[in-house]
C-alpha positions as CSV (number, residue, x, y, z in Angstrom):
1,X,162.7,96.0,128.1
2,X,159.7,98.3,128.1
3,X,158.8,97.5,124.5
4,X,158.8,93.8,125.3
5,X,156.5,94.3,128.3
6,X,154.2,96.4,126.0
7,X,154.1,93.5,123.5
8,X,153.3,91.0,126.2
9,X,150.5,93.3,127.5
10,X,149.0,93.6,124.1
11,X,149.1,89.9,123.5
12,X,147.4,89.2,126.9
13,X,144.8,91.9,126.3
14,X,144.1,90.6,122.7
15,X,143.6,87.1,124.0
16,X,141.3,88.3,126.8
17,X,139.3,90.4,124.3
18,X,138.8,87.3,122.0
19,X,137.8,85.2,125.0
20,X,135.3,87.7,126.3
21,X,133.8,88.2,122.8
22,X,133.6,84.5,122.3
23,X,131.9,83.9,125.7
24,X,129.5,86.8,125.0
25,X,128.5,85.5,121.6
26,X,128.1,82.0,123.0
27,X,125.8,83.2,125.7
28,X,123.7,85.2,123.3
29,X,123.4,82.3,120.9
30,X,122.5,79.9,123.7
31,X,119.9,82.3,125.1
32,X,118.4,82.7,121.7
33,X,118.1,79.0,121.1
34,X,116.7,78.5,124.6
35,X,114.3,81.4,124.1
36,X,113.1,79.9,120.9
37,X,112.3,76.5,122.5
38,X,110.6,78.3,125.4
39,X,108.5,80.2,122.9
40,X,107.5,77.0,121.1
41,X,106.4,75.6,124.4
42,X,104.4,78.8,125.1
43,X,106.3,79.3,128.4
44,X,105.4,82.6,130.2
45,X,109.1,83.0,131.1
46,X,110.3,83.2,127.5
47,X,110.7,87.0,127.4
48,X,112.4,87.2,130.8
49,X,114.8,84.3,130.1
50,X,115.8,85.7,126.7
51,X,116.3,89.2,128.2
52,X,118.5,87.9,131.0
53,X,120.6,85.9,128.5
54,X,121.0,88.9,126.2
55,X,122.0,91.1,129.1
56,X,124.6,88.6,130.3
57,X,126.1,88.3,126.8
58,X,126.2,92.0,126.4
59,X,128.0,92.4,129.8
60,X,130.8,90.1,128.5
61,X,131.0,92.0,125.2
62,X,131.1,95.3,127.1
63,X,134.0,93.9,129.2
64,X,135.9,93.2,126.0
65,X,135.4,96.7,124.8
66,X,136.7,98.1,128.0
67,X,139.8,95.9,127.7
68,X,140.2,97.2,124.1
69,X,140.7,100.7,125.6
70,X,144.0,99.4,127.1
71,X,145.7,98.9,123.8
72,X,144.3,101.7,121.6
73,X,146.6,104.6,120.9
74,X,144.9,106.8,118.4
75,X,142.2,109.4,119.4
76,X,140.0,108.2,116.6
77,X,140.1,104.6,117.9
78,X,139.3,105.8,121.4
79,X,136.3,107.7,120.0
80,X,135.1,104.6,118.2
81,X,135.6,102.4,121.2
82,X,133.8,104.9,123.4
83,X,130.9,105.0,121.0
84,X,130.7,101.2,121.1
85,X,130.8,101.2,124.9
86,X,128.1,103.8,125.1
87,X,125.8,101.8,122.7
88,X,126.3,98.5,124.5
89,X,125.9,100.2,127.9
90,X,122.6,101.7,126.7
91,X,121.4,98.4,125.4
92,X,122.3,96.7,128.7
93,X,120.5,99.4,130.6
94,X,117.4,99.0,128.4
95,X,117.4,95.2,128.8
96,X,117.8,95.5,132.6
97,X,114.9,97.9,132.6
98,X,112.8,95.5,130.6
99,X,113.7,92.7,132.9
100,X,112.5,94.7,136.0
101,X,109.3,95.6,134.2
102,X,108.7,92.0,133.3
103,X,109.4,90.8,136.8
104,X,106.8,93.2,138.2
105,X,104.1,91.6,136.1
């Protein structure tokens, strides 16, 4: 019974991870395309719009990595996931900092 619940949990988490990754990638691609068109039109909001889109996409990807910690069992895998989480969190922090600096101007 417990093994069956574990398999169900793994399947649900794997599906959610794929969904969050897909949404994050989609947001990043959409933001990149939108930023490109804003750049072509010489819009002053280009940098801010692109940074906000990247931050939102990274938030979804960070959520998927946090979910990934639910199903990892090996200490090596936990270390790898922790490193990925730390890098994505640092990127998100830097992008949010850049957004704040850009909004001040």
